[in-house]
C-alpha distance (Angstrom), angle and dihedral (degrees) to the residues before:
residue distance angle dihedral
A1 . . .
R2 3.81 . .
I3 3.83 90.7 .
S4 3.81 92.1 50.3
L5 3.83 93.0 49.9
L6 3.82 94.5 51.6
P7 3.87 95.3 79.4
L8 3.81 90.1 49.2
A9 3.81 91.4 50.5
R10 3.80 91.2 49.8
R11 3.80 92.0 50.3
A12 3.80 91.1 48.9
K13 3.81 90.9 50.3
R14 3.82 91.8 51.0
G15 3.81 89.8 47.9
F16 3.80 92.9 52.5
E17 3.81 91.0 47.9
S18 3.83 92.5 51.6
L19 3.82 90.0 46.9
R20 3.81 90.3 51.6
T21 3.80 93.3 50.5
D22 3.84 91.1 47.5
T23 3.80 89.7 50.8
L24 3.79 92.5 50.8
R25 3.80 90.9 49.0
G26 3.80 90.0 51.1
I27 3.81 91.4 51.3
K28 3.81 91.4 51.0
R29 3.81 91.4 49.5
Y30 3.80 90.2 49.0
R31 3.81 91.4 52.5
V32 3.80 91.9 49.3
C33 3.83 90.4 51.1
I34 3.83 91.0 50.0
K35 3.82 91.0 51.6
L36 3.81 92.0 49.2
F37 3.81 91.1 48.4
T38 3.81 94.1 50.5
C39 3.79 92.0 46.5
T40 3.79 90.7 51.3
R41 3.80 92.3 50.3
Q42 3.82 92.3 49.0
S43 3.80 92.3 50.2
C44 3.81 90.9 49.2
H45 3.81 91.7 51.2
K46 3.79 91.7 49.2
A47 3.79 92.6 50.3
R48 3.82 93.9 47.8
P49 3.89 113.5 84.1
R50 3.76 112.3 -114.8
Q51 3.82 116.3 -113.2
P52 3.84 117.1 -126.5
E53 3.78 114.0 -107.8
R54 3.80 117.3 -108.8
D55 3.76 124.7 -128.2
P56 3.85 110.5 -108.4
T57 3.80 91.1 -138.6
T58 3.80 92.1 58.3
I59 3.79 90.6 48.5
Q60 3.81 91.8 54.8
K61 3.81 91.7 49.4
M62 3.80 91.4 55.2
A63 3.81 109.9 97.8
P64 3.76 128.6 -169.7
T65 3.76 111.3 -96.3
K66 3.78 132.1 -170.0
K67 3.76 116.0 -90.2
T68 3.77 111.6 -108.9
K69 3.75 129.2 -168.0
P70 3.80 112.6 -101.4
T71 3.76 114.7 -108.4
G72 3.77 96.9 -164.4
G73 3.77 132.2 63.6
P74 3.81 128.6 -38.7
T75 3.78 117.2 -52.4
E76 3.76 124.9 -133.7
P77 3.83 114.8 -102.6
S78 3.76 119.4 -112.0
P79 3.83 119.0 -101.4
A80 3.86 90.5 -109.8
A81 3.80 91.9 52.3
A82 3.79 91.4 46.1
A83 3.81 91.5 50.5
R84 3.81 92.1 50.0
K85 3.81 109.4 97.8
P86 3.79 119.1 -131.5
P87 3.83 116.3 -114.4
V88 3.77 115.3 -87.9
K89 3.78 111.3 -107.6
R90 3.79 118.6 -123.0
R91 3.78 113.0 -99.7
Q92 3.77 109.2 -109.5
V93 3.81 115.4 -134.4
N94 3.79 117.3 -172.7
L95 3.75 132.9 -163.0
A96 3.80 112.6 -70.9
D97 3.81 116.9 -104.5
D98 3.81 91.8 -125.1
A99 3.83 94.9 43.5
D100 3.81 93.9 115.5
Q101 3.80 92.6 51.6
V102 3.82 93.9 44.0
L103 3.80 95.2 47.4
T104 3.82 97.6 44.8
K105 3.81 94.9 97.6
C106 3.79 91.2 42.1
R107 3.80 91.9 53.6
E108 3.79 90.6 50.1
L109 3.80 88.7 53.1
R110 3.82 90.5 48.8
D111 3.83 92.6 50.4
A112 3.81 91.9 48.1
L113 3.80 90.0 50.1
R114 3.80 92.3 51.7
R115 3.81 92.9 46.9
K116 3.79 90.2 50.9
S117 3.81 93.6 49.7
S118 3.82 92.9 46.7
S119 3.82 94.9 47.2
L120 3.82 95.6 46.9
P121 3.83 114.8 53.2
T122 3.78 118.0 -141.7
G123 3.77 113.7 -85.6
E124 3.83 95.8 15.9
S125 3.77 122.7 108.5
S126 3.76 138.4 154.3
D127 3.79 120.2 -126.8
D128 3.81 92.6 -142.6
D129 3.80 92.6 48.7
D130 3.78 90.7 48.1
D131 3.79 91.6 52.0
E132 3.81 90.9 54.4
A133 3.80 94.0 42.7
W134 3.79 93.1 54.1
N135 3.84 95.2 37.2
L136 3.81 90.6 -116.4
D137 3.79 119.4 164.8
T138 3.81 120.4 -121.9
K139 3.79 90.8 -118.0
S140 3.75 124.2 120.3
D141 3.78 117.9 -81.5
G142 3.80 92.6 -108.3
E143 3.80 94.2 53.3
D144 3.80 91.6 45.7
E145 3.79 92.0 52.5
K146 3.82 92.3 48.6
D147 3.81 91.9 52.2
E148 3.82 91.1 50.6
N149 3.79 92.2 50.0
K150 3.79 90.0 52.6
K151 3.80 92.2 51.8
T152 3.78 100.5 41.6
G153 3.76 104.4 21.1
G154 3.82 91.1 -120.8
A155 3.79 125.5 -41.1
K156 3.79 120.1 -107.8
T157 3.80 94.3 -130.0
K158 3.77 115.0 53.2
R159 3.80 111.5 -113.6
I160 3.81 121.2 -147.9
R161 3.78 124.9 171.1
L162 3.78 120.3 -127.0
S163 3.81 93.7 -117.2
E164 3.80 90.0 55.5
L165 3.80 90.5 49.4
K166 3.81 90.7 52.2
R167 3.80 92.0 51.2
A168 3.81 91.5 46.7
S169 3.79 90.7 47.7
A170 3.81 92.0 52.0
S171 3.82 92.9 48.6
T172 3.81 94.3 47.6
A173 3.81 90.8 47.7
E174 3.82 89.4 58.1
L175 3.81 93.3 46.8
D176 3.80 106.8 41.5
G177 3.80 105.1 1.1
K178 3.81 97.3 -107.8
K179 3.77 115.2 151.1
S180 3.79 101.7 -149.7
T181 3.80 142.5 7.1
I182 3.81 92.9 -133.2
V183 3.80 131.9 61.5
E184 3.80 117.5 -133.5
V185 3.79 126.0 165.9
A186 3.81 126.2 -140.3
E187 3.78 137.2 -147.7
M188 3.82 112.9 -86.7
N189 3.77 134.6 177.8
S190 3.80 123.5 -124.1
T191 3.81 94.1 -95.9
Q192 3.80 93.1 54.3
V193 3.81 92.1 48.2
V194 3.83 91.5 49.1
E195 3.81 89.7 51.3
G196 3.81 90.2 50.4
I197 3.82 92.0 51.9
E198 3.81 91.1 47.3
N199 3.82 90.8 51.0
V200 3.82 89.3 54.7
A201 3.82 89.7 48.4
V202 3.82 91.1 51.4
K203 3.81 91.3 52.4
I204 3.82 90.4 50.0
A205 3.84 91.1 49.0
R206 3.81 92.6 50.7
Q207 3.81 91.7 51.2
V208 3.81 91.6 48.5
L209 3.83 92.3 48.6
A210 3.80 89.0 50.8
K211 3.84 87.2 56.1
Q212 3.79 91.9 -120.2
G213 3.79 97.9 118.4
F214 3.78 107.6 -128.7
Q215 3.76 138.9 -89.3
L216 3.80 132.4 -168.6
E217 3.80 126.0 -141.0
I218 3.80 109.2 -142.2
P219 3.84 129.5 176.3
S220 3.79 110.5 -109.2
R221 3.82 115.8 -111.3
A222 3.80 93.9 -173.1
A223 3.80 120.6 134.1
S224 3.79 90.8 -109.4
N225 3.81 89.2 61.9
Q226 3.82 94.9 54.1
I227 3.81 113.3 107.1
Y228 3.79 128.9 -172.3
V229 3.81 113.6 -149.4
P230 3.84 110.0 -163.6
E231 3.81 94.1 -159.9
L232 3.82 90.2 55.3
D233 3.82 90.8 37.5
R234 3.80 93.0 -142.1
I235 3.78 143.3 88.8
V236 3.80 115.2 -100.2
L237 3.79 134.7 -174.5
G238 3.80 119.8 -104.5
D239 3.80 126.5 -131.6
K240 3.81 97.6 -103.6
T241 3.80 114.1 125.2
G242 3.77 135.7 -168.1
T243 3.80 134.7 -157.8
R244 3.80 127.5 -126.2
S245 3.81 110.2 -159.4
F246 3.80 124.5 -168.3
L247 3.83 91.5 -153.5
N248 3.80 91.6 58.3
V249 3.80 110.5 91.5
K250 3.82 93.0 -144.7
E251 3.81 93.6 48.8
S252 3.82 101.9 35.0
R253 3.82 95.2 91.8
K254 3.82 92.4 47.5
A255 3.80 89.8 49.1
A256 3.82 90.6 50.8
I257 3.83 90.6 50.5
T258 3.81 90.2 50.4
T259 3.81 93.8 52.5
R260 3.82 91.0 45.8
V261 3.82 91.5 51.9
L262 3.81 90.0 48.4
Q263 3.81 89.5 53.3
L264 3.82 93.3 49.5
L265 3.80 93.4 46.3
H266 3.81 90.9 50.1
A267 3.82 90.4 54.9
V268 3.82 92.7 47.2
L269 3.80 93.3 50.0
L270 3.78 92.9 48.8
K271 3.82 90.3 54.3
R272 3.83 90.8 47.8
I273 3.82 92.7 -131.7
H274 3.80 134.9 127.4
I275 3.80 127.3 -126.7
T276 3.80 134.4 -175.7
K277 3.77 126.4 -114.7
R278 3.78 87.9 -110.5
D279 3.82 90.8 56.2
L280 3.79 89.7 52.1
F281 3.79 91.8 51.8
Y282 3.82 95.0 50.3
T283 3.81 93.4 53.2
D284 3.82 89.4 77.7
V285 3.79 110.6 9.0
K286 3.82 95.4 162.2
L287 3.79 91.6 57.3
F288 3.80 98.3 40.9
V289 3.86 95.2 38.5
D290 3.82 90.4 -179.4
Q291 3.80 130.4 35.3
S292 3.80 91.9 -129.4
E293 3.82 87.4 67.8
S294 3.81 94.3 57.2
D295 3.83 92.6 40.0
G296 3.80 92.3 53.7
V297 3.80 92.9 47.6
L298 3.80 89.2 49.0
D299 3.83 89.9 60.7
D300 3.80 89.7 45.8
V301 3.80 90.9 54.4
A302 3.81 90.8 50.2
T303 3.82 91.0 54.5
M304 3.83 91.2 45.7
I305 3.79 93.5 52.2
G306 3.82 93.7 37.6
C307 3.84 96.1 -126.7
T308 3.78 134.7 116.3
R309 3.78 119.4 -94.5
S310 3.80 91.5 -113.0
N311 3.82 88.7 57.6
L312 3.81 87.4 65.1
H313 3.83 87.6 64.0
V314 3.81 91.4 -122.4
V315 3.80 113.5 123.4
A316 3.77 139.0 171.4
S317 3.80 123.6 -119.6
D318 3.81 114.7 -82.1
K319 3.78 116.1 -93.9
G320 3.80 110.1 156.3
L321 3.81 128.3 85.6
V322 3.80 132.3 -153.7
V323 3.80 131.3 -169.1
G324 3.78 132.8 164.5
R325 3.78 143.0 56.8
I326 3.79 100.8 -9.3
S327 3.79 134.6 101.7
F328 3.80 133.1 -177.8
Y329 3.77 144.0 155.7
E330 3.80 116.6 -100.0
D331 3.80 112.4 -164.0
G332 3.82 89.1 -30.2
D333 3.83 96.5 -45.3
F334 3.81 118.4 114.8
I335 3.83 113.2 -125.6
D336 3.81 122.3 -166.3
C337 3.80 109.1 -173.7
T338 3.82 92.5 -159.9
K339 3.81 89.9 64.9
M340 3.81 101.7 44.4
G341 3.79 96.9 100.6
V342 3.77 127.9 -104.8
G343 3.81 95.2 -53.5
G344 3.80 95.7 53.4
K345 3.80 127.8 -146.6
A346 3.80 125.9 -40.7
I347 3.80 111.0 -122.0
P348 3.81 105.0 -116.5
P349 3.80 120.1 -129.8
Y350 3.81 89.5 -134.3
I351 3.78 98.6 77.9
D352 3.80 90.9 161.8
K353 3.84 89.3 67.7
I354 3.83 92.6 60.0
E355 3.78 115.5 96.5
N356 3.81 142.8 157.4
V357 3.81 96.6 35.9
Q358 3.83 112.6 -165.6
S359 3.81 128.7 -178.4
D360 3.80 142.7 156.1
A361 3.82 93.9 -164.5
E362 3.79 121.1 135.2
F363 3.83 95.4 -148.4
I364 3.80 144.6 -8.5
L365 3.80 118.2 -111.3
L366 3.80 110.8 -151.6
V367 3.82 110.3 -160.9
E368 3.80 124.6 -168.7
K369 3.81 100.6 -158.7
E370 3.80 126.7 56.1
A371 3.83 91.1 -142.9
A372 3.82 91.9 61.4
Y373 3.81 89.6 44.0
M374 3.83 91.7 53.9
R375 3.81 90.7 50.0
M376 3.82 91.1 54.9
A377 3.80 91.9 43.7
E378 3.81 93.7 50.2
D379 3.81 93.0 45.8
R380 3.83 88.5 45.9
F381 3.78 91.0 -130.9
Y382 3.81 88.9 169.5
Q383 3.83 90.6 65.1
R384 3.81 95.1 51.5
Y385 3.80 92.8 45.7
P386 3.84 109.2 20.4
C387 3.80 107.3 -120.6
I388 3.80 145.6 123.5
V389 3.82 118.2 -110.0
I390 3.82 118.2 -153.4
T391 3.80 132.2 177.2
A392 3.80 134.9 174.5
K393 3.82 93.8 -166.6
G394 3.79 94.2 -114.2
Q395 3.78 122.8 -41.2
P396 3.82 105.5 37.2
D397 3.79 121.1 -115.3
V398 3.80 125.5 -142.0
A399 3.82 95.0 -102.7
T400 3.82 93.9 53.6
R401 3.79 92.9 46.7
M402 3.80 91.8 48.5
F403 3.82 92.3 46.1
L404 3.82 91.9 50.2
S405 3.81 92.2 47.5
R406 3.78 92.3 49.9
I407 3.81 99.8 47.5
T408 3.81 91.0 43.9
S409 3.79 92.1 54.7
E410 3.82 92.7 44.8
L411 3.81 99.5 42.8
Q412 3.82 97.1 35.4
I413 3.82 95.0 -145.4
P414 3.84 127.5 137.4
V415 3.81 123.5 -98.2
L416 3.83 118.7 -136.7
A417 3.80 118.0 -166.7
L418 3.80 127.2 -146.8
V419 3.82 110.2 -167.6
D420 3.79 138.1 150.9
S421 3.77 119.0 -78.3
D422 3.80 95.0 -113.9
P423 3.83 136.2 91.5
Y424 3.80 92.4 -95.9
G425 3.80 92.2 55.8
L426 3.79 89.8 54.8
K427 3.80 90.0 45.4
I428 3.81 90.8 54.5
L429 3.80 89.5 49.2
S430 3.81 90.9 51.7
V431 3.83 90.1 53.1
Y432 3.81 89.5 57.5
M433 3.81 91.4 47.7
S434 3.80 106.8 35.6
G435 3.79 103.0 16.2
S436 3.78 133.0 -123.3
K437 3.77 127.9 -75.8
N438 3.80 93.1 -121.8
M439 3.82 92.2 57.7
S440 3.81 98.3 33.1
Y441 3.82 91.4 124.2
D442 3.83 89.1 65.0
S443 3.80 98.5 37.6
A444 3.82 93.0 121.1
S445 3.83 92.9 69.5
L446 3.83 97.1 32.3
T447 3.80 103.1 50.5
T448 3.80 130.1 81.9
P449 3.81 110.5 -161.0
D450 3.79 126.2 -148.4
I451 3.80 99.7 24.6
K452 3.80 110.2 172.3
W453 3.81 118.5 -130.5
L454 3.81 102.6 -131.3
G455 3.80 99.8 169.3
L456 2.91 176.2 31.5
R457 3.81 88.2 25.2
P458 3.81 126.5 169.8
S459 3.80 90.2 -113.9
D460 3.83 89.8 56.9
L461 3.80 91.0 67.4
N462 3.81 91.3 71.6
K463 3.80 96.7 28.2
Y464 3.80 92.6 59.3
D465 3.84 94.5 33.5
L466 3.78 95.3 -120.3
P467 3.84 108.6 -163.4
D468 3.79 118.4 -107.1
Q469 3.80 92.3 -120.4
C470 3.83 88.8 61.7
R471 3.81 93.9 53.2
L472 3.79 121.0 86.5
N473 3.78 128.9 -151.3
M474 3.78 114.2 -118.6
T475 3.80 116.3 -115.4
E476 3.78 123.6 -132.4
N477 3.79 89.2 -101.0
D478 3.82 90.4 52.6
I479 3.80 91.7 51.5
K480 3.81 90.8 47.5
T481 3.82 91.4 50.9
G482 3.80 90.7 48.0
K483 3.81 92.3 52.5
E484 3.80 90.6 48.3
L485 3.80 90.3 52.5
L486 3.80 89.8 52.5
Q487 3.82 87.2 63.1
E488 3.80 96.1 49.5
A489 3.80 115.5 106.4
F490 3.80 95.6 -136.8
I491 3.82 89.3 56.7
M492 3.80 94.8 43.2
K493 3.79 92.3 57.4
N494 3.82 90.9 69.2
P495 3.84 111.6 61.1
K496 3.82 92.9 -168.3
W497 3.78 91.4 54.7
M498 3.78 89.3 49.4
K499 3.81 90.6 51.5
E500 3.81 92.6 51.0
L501 3.79 92.8 46.9
Q502 3.80 92.5 47.7
F503 3.82 89.5 50.9
M504 3.81 89.8 51.3
V505 3.80 93.4 50.8
K506 3.81 91.3 45.3
T507 3.83 96.0 50.5
K508 3.83 92.3 37.7
Q509 3.80 90.3 -144.8
K510 3.79 130.0 127.0
A511 3.80 136.2 176.2
E512 3.78 138.7 -170.5
I513 3.79 128.1 -128.3
Q514 3.81 90.1 -108.2
A515 3.82 89.1 63.9
L516 3.81 87.1 80.9
S517 3.81 87.7 67.9
S518 3.79 87.9 77.1
F519 3.84 86.4 80.6
G520 3.82 91.0 48.6
F521 3.77 136.7 -49.4
Q522 3.82 92.0 -102.0
Y523 3.81 95.8 39.5
I524 3.80 92.3 104.9
T525 3.83 93.7 57.6
E526 3.82 99.3 33.9
E527 3.80 102.7 38.5
Y528 3.80 116.6 5.0
L529 3.82 102.3 49.3
P530 3.85 96.7 38.5
R531 3.80 90.1 51.1
K532 3.80 92.1 47.3
L533 3.79 92.0 49.9
K534 3.79 94.0 45.3
E535 3.81 93.2 51.2
G536 3.80 93.5 41.5
D537 3.80 87.2 -127.1
W538 3.81 100.7 172.7
I539 3.79 133.8 111.2
């Protein structure tokens, strides 16, 4: 044991010796610093002129007097005021010299969009025009569906043409009196929503008084009831319904949660206030157990009443950001998004409180990543090329999707998307355009059709000579997601999207927007985007 402890003792001794020498060096350095400091102070005192000493008697005679404004010339500022730095002026960014040349294609796209919207009234469409627009053959519906199944092996989302829906709606109306084969909610005010909840409560009370228990009829939001309509270019909810009975042991808890949510929503609407989904969950944690339970029932209640989820006055926390050439009034307060700092304005969850939207922007730039958004905001890209920049920081939330849909319909300007060159970037873009399956009942107010894919596309990797160290190999999960997207109807409708996605899956390479920073941190705002806009390179 003594032999084994000798090396440890030697190491400890060497450590103590090194610590002692370091301490002595520190003391010497400290002494040198003290000497330098005292010498500096003495030299400063010698250089400064000595003030004459005052007579103590005159000091005692001096009495405090009230401060009066000087009547003579300008007074010298106090040392504190002189040390205070003036505020930094905002950096002025003017319109780019080549703005007219860069935005020529974009203005042509904007004019074509406005002509199309003015010539075709909302809700009207021609079957023949739709067939040509979507490259549909003039075969029967059965033959068309068989050919698609042979090519794709069956799409994940069921695809039904609008003409077929109209025929099915007419036949079902004759048989059982139903008006439509799809379920779509509408905007309602608080009074209408309260009346809808009270009507449901009256039905429940009548069933209970009849000693039948009670059951609720709710539209089914299952995946089998999701329908993609190519003419509408969005996913809608079918007409299948399900029952939720309190007397059924498997459904009794779900029925109790539904009635509890109805009660809480009724109280919120009467008070004319808004709450978050998290607030709703914490009102009865023991009953809900998990927030997904209350969130799912919240969507069920919206489909039962026939209103949007925002009409229930339950919102999610804000996530999206907007900056650029747009102004509006939010609950009476004027908001100018060009003067909201570098970070821009948070998109509020209360979209119904936004009014009087004004803008002189040429287009809307929809950005997936917050990092790319901050680069455009800091460089004030929207001042050089008048536009509105929006991001949802990844997967879009309901407020951002609703805000984008509203300003696009009011301003009638094109939307250009900048997403990652991977399957998930294209999936996020499809949510903006065609909607999500969870919110398919409210797809009319949440979707923005005809968004152009500006970048970063798989073909851009070779076109702009992106270095190999900036490209990433796709994982097995990425390749699987890409192949699943190739079978989706809202991807199949655009041949150019299909070509890009097939090229991505074939090369098994992906890249993020930040990969463009390898050419320079401001390359995306000074070179990439201006070139894309000038060439009209979007699909």
